[in-house]
N, C-alpha and C positions, 0 to 999 in steps of 0.2 A: 346449186352447188357446183354443177359441172362448169357453168360459166365462170365462176370464180377461179376454179382450178385451171381452166383453160387460159384465163387471163394471166394467172401467176406463171404458168408454164411458158407462155409466149413472151411475157415480160422478162423472165429470168434467162431465157435462152438467147436473147438478143445481146450483141456485144456492147452496144451503147444505149441500151434501153429501147423502148418502143413508144411511139407517140400515141396519144389518145385517139387521134383520127384513124390511125392504122388499126388499133384495137377495136374501135367501133365498127370498122369495115369488116374485120376478120370474124368478129363474134356476132355481128348483127345487132349491136347495141346503139343507143343514141350517143352522140358525142359527149353530152353532159354526164351520162352514166359512166362512160369509159373514163372520162376525166376524173371523176370522183373516185372511182375504183383505183386508178393508177396513183392518185394522190394519197389514198389510204395505204397502198402498198409501199410507196416511198417513205411515208411517215413511219410505218412499222419497221422498215429496214433501217432508217436513221435512228430509231429508238433502240434497236438492237446494238448498234455500234456506238451509242452514246457513252462517253467516258473512256473509250479506248484511246491509247496513246501510241503513235507510230514511233518506233525506236524505243528510247528510254534507257535507263541505266543498264549497261552490259549488253545492249542490243544495238544492232546496226540496221538502219533503213536505207535501202538502195533504190534508185530510180534509173531505169534504162531508157535510152532514146530521148532524153531531154536535151533541148538546145536553148541556152539562155544567152542573152546579149545580142550583139549584132548592130545593125543600122539604127541610129536614132533619128527619127524624122524631125527636120528643122521646124521651128515655130512658124505659124502661118501669119506673118505680119502684114498688115494692110498695105504698107508702103512697098513691100516686095511683090505684091500681086500684079499679074498682068491680065488686063481685060482682053481676052482673045476675040471679042466681038468687034474690036476696033481695027481699022485697016493698018495702023502703024505697028500693031503687035502681030 
């Protein structure tokens, strides 16, 4: 039980989550056991948030620090490619 609680505490206190490899090292578990444990934690968290809607009628959803748009990478056409292995290029 202590292992489960320690894994939950470590997982929830990380900003971007925690990898199974790091959990296995921290708690002395096998990678497979840590992977299954984290998978079950993520499933439980997703089940809790199921059906919730961001914003909605009379509510406003705001996002800070988002950047959208900018440079669009051109298509990689075969006729426009340069073979840099050749002397002429």
